[in-house]
C-alpha positions as a Markdown table, in Angstrom:
| # | Residue | x | y | z |
|---|---|---|---|---|
| 1 | Met | 0.0 | -0.2 | -0.1 |
| 2 | Glu | 1.4 | 3.4 | -1.0 |
| 3 | Val | 1.3 | 6.2 | 1.7 |
| 4 | Met | 0.9 | 9.6 | 0.8 |
| 5 | Leu | 1.6 | 12.8 | 2.7 |
| 6 | Ile | -0.9 | 15.9 | 2.5 |
| 7 | Cys | 0.9 | 19.2 | 2.1 |
| 8 | Ser | -0.8 | 21.7 | 4.9 |
| 9 | Asn | -0.4 | 24.9 | 2.5 |
| 10 | Cys | -1.7 | 23.5 | -1.0 |
| 11 | His | -3.2 | 20.0 | -0.2 |
| 12 | Lys | -1.3 | 18.2 | -2.9 |
| 13 | Glu | -0.6 | 14.6 | -2.1 |
| 14 | Asn | 3.1 | 13.6 | -1.8 |
| 15 | Gln | 5.2 | 10.7 | -1.2 |
| 16 | Glu | 5.5 | 9.7 | 2.1 |
| 17 | Asp | 9.5 | 10.1 | 2.1 |
| 18 | Ser | 9.5 | 13.6 | 0.5 |
| 19 | Lys | 10.7 | 16.5 | 2.4 |
| 20 | Phe | 9.2 | 19.3 | 0.1 |
| 21 | Cys | 5.9 | 19.5 | -1.5 |
| 22 | Gln | 6.1 | 18.8 | -5.0 |
| 23 | Glu | 3.7 | 21.5 | -6.1 |
| 24 | Cys | 4.4 | 24.6 | -3.8 |
| 25 | Gly | 7.7 | 23.5 | -2.4 |
| 26 | Cys | 7.0 | 24.0 | 1.1 |
| 27 | Ala | 8.6 | 22.0 | 3.7 |
| 28 | Leu | 6.5 | 18.9 | 4.6 |
| 29 | Glu | 6.8 | 18.9 | 8.5 |
| 30 | Val | 5.7 | 15.8 | 10.7 |
| 31 | Gln | 2.6 | 16.8 | 12.8 |
| 32 | Ser | 0.8 | 14.7 | 15.2 |
| 33 | Asn | -2.6 | 15.2 | 13.4 |
| 34 | Ile | -1.3 | 14.0 | 10.0 |
| 35 | Val | -3.5 | 11.6 | 8.3 |
| 36 | Lys | -2.1 | 8.9 | 6.1 |
| 37 | Ile | -3.9 | 8.0 | 3.1 |
| 38 | Gly | -3.5 | 4.7 | 1.3 |
| 39 | Lys | -4.8 | 4.0 | -2.3 |
| 40 | Pro | -8.0 | 1.9 | -2.1 |
| 41 | Thr | -7.4 | -1.8 | -2.5 |
| 42 | Gly | -10.4 | -2.1 | -5.1 |
| 43 | Val | -12.5 | -4.4 | -2.5 |
| 44 | Ser | -15.8 | -2.9 | -1.6 |
| 45 | Lys | -18.1 | -4.3 | 0.8 |
| 46 | Phe | -20.8 | -2.3 | -1.1 |
| 47 | Thr | -23.0 | -4.3 | -3.3 |
| 48 | Pro | -25.3 | -2.3 | -5.5 |
| 49 | Leu | -29.1 | -3.2 | -5.6 |
| 50 | Ser | -30.6 | -5.0 | -8.6 |
| 51 | Arg | -33.0 | -2.9 | -10.9 |
| 52 | Glu | -35.7 | -5.0 | -9.4 |
| 53 | Glu | -34.8 | -4.1 | -5.8 |
| 54 | Arg | -34.5 | -0.5 | -6.6 |
| 55 | Phe | -38.0 | -0.5 | -8.4 |
| 56 | Arg | -39.7 | -2.4 | -5.2 |
| 57 | Arg | -38.3 | 0.0 | -2.8 |
| 58 | Ala | -39.3 | 3.0 | -4.8 |
| 59 | Lys | -42.7 | 1.5 | -5.1 |
| 60 | Leu | -43.0 | 0.8 | -1.4 |
| 61 | Ala | -41.8 | 4.4 | -0.8 |
| 62 | Ala | -44.3 | 5.9 | -3.1 |
| 63 | Leu | -47.2 | 3.7 | -1.7 |
| 64 | Lys | -46.5 | 4.7 | 2.1 |
| 65 | Ala | -46.3 | 8.4 | 1.0 |
| 66 | Leu | -49.7 | 8.2 | -0.7 |
| 67 | Lys | -51.0 | 6.2 | 2.5 |
| 68 | Asn | -49.7 | 8.9 | 4.6 |
| 69 | Ala | -51.2 | 11.6 | 2.5 |
| 70 | Glu | -54.8 | 10.0 | 2.4 |
| 71 | Thr | -54.7 | 9.4 | 6.5 |
| 72 | Ala | -53.7 | 13.0 | 7.1 |
| 73 | Glu | -56.3 | 15.1 | 8.5 |
| 74 | Ser | -55.1 | 18.3 | 7.7 |
| 75 | Ala | -52.1 | 19.6 | 5.7 |
| 76 | Pro | -50.0 | 22.5 | 7.0 |
| 77 | Ala | -50.6 | 25.7 | 5.0 |
| 78 | Gly | -49.0 | 25.7 | 1.6 |
| 79 | Val | -48.5 | 21.7 | 1.3 |
| 80 | Val | -50.1 | 20.2 | -1.5 |
| 81 | Phe | -50.5 | 16.4 | -1.8 |
| 82 | Val | -50.0 | 14.9 | -5.3 |
| 83 | Gly | -53.0 | 13.3 | -6.4 |
| 84 | Lys | -55.4 | 15.1 | -4.3 |
| 85 | Lys | -58.0 | 17.7 | -5.7 |
| 86 | Ile | -57.7 | 21.3 | -4.3 |
| 87 | Leu | -60.8 | 23.3 | -4.1 |
């Protein structure tokens, strides 16, 4: 894993063993609050949802919103519920 240092002046990433920033030339000082950033490994725990699952969730959210709109006795001023006729 490649470790990079970030310049406190211009925020450019620099190699860990650099003494000066490659972008602005400022001295790279070791500080106690430096965060080392490594390159991503390419492995992600995130799994995208299938098209069917996205559609199912959107449909459930729309039905829930419609049910909430229908059961609301009165809406605050300026609120318009889609699908409701306003007189």
